[in-house]
N, C-alpha and C positions, 0 to 999 in steps of 0.2 A: 331288351332285346333278351332275355332271356326263354320267351317262348315262343320265338321264333329261330331258335336252336334247330340250326340242320336245315333249315329252307334254303337248299336249292347254294348251299355251297360252295358247293365246287365249280363256280362260274367264278369269268372276269369280274372284278371289281363293280364298273359301274352294268354290265348288265347283270348281275345282279343285284343293283340297289335298282338301277330303273326298269325291269321287268320281273321283283319279284318281292324286295321288301319294300317299297315307298308306298307299288299295288295295294302290298300287305297290310303296310302301315296305316294307309289309307280306307282301309276297309275295315280296321280290328279295333284299333290303340283310341282306347278310351281312359277315363280314369279307372274303373275298373280294374279292366285289363294291364292298364300300369300297376296298381296297388299287385294286385295275383303275382306277376311278373316278379316287379321287385319282392315280393316275400317267398317266392319259390327260391332267388337270387341269394339273399338272406338266411335262407334256411343250409341249402347247398355250402354258400361260404361258412358259417358256422359249423357246420358238418367239416369239413374244410381244414380248421383250424384258424382262418380268417377272421379276423376280428376287425376291419377297417376296410372300406370301400370308400371307390369314386366312382359317381353317375353324374351322368350329362340328355340325362334320354327326354323327353316329353313327360308334361304333369311331375316337376319336379316336386312339388307339395303334396305328392302320395307317397312319391320315394320320402320324404322328409316323415310326413306323416308313420311311415312303416319303419324307418329310423327308429324315433321313436318309442315306439313300440316294441320294438324286439332286445334293444340296447346296444346294437352292436355300432361302432362309428361311422362316419360316413364324412368325403367332400362329395358335398353335392350343389351341380353347375346348370345354372338355366341356360336352355338352347335359345342363342339370339340371333335368327336368320331376317333375310330380306322378304320373308315370304310368310305367310299364313301356315302354321303346323300345328298341330295337334296341342290348346291349352294357350295362344297366344295367338291373335289374329295378323300383330304390328309385334315391329320391332322394340316399340314403347312399352307394348303391352309385355312385353316377357322383359323385358328393360324392369316395369315397376315391379315387376311379380319377383324379381332378384332383389328388391332392393327390400322390399317387403318379409320376403321369404331370412334375408340376412336381419333383419334386424330381432 
């Protein structure tokens, strides 16, 4: 979400999600978008002295790759939802990805 920072952030939660964030994610979120956002977030965190973070965004394999490249520590969670999300069409697909990444 680093690359969406400040996007309509002065609105009530559901308005923000339904009218701004979800449409923006549907239009812009790709593996490359997540990789770039994760790189930016890691750089900002390391600059601020943070050495470990938690992440639960789309395309967790990209986040894992960026964590390994940077050397920062992280806890990466795989989003598991009842509807298609970027990187997983079904909950079963997301669960299999989580198992794969944990091994």
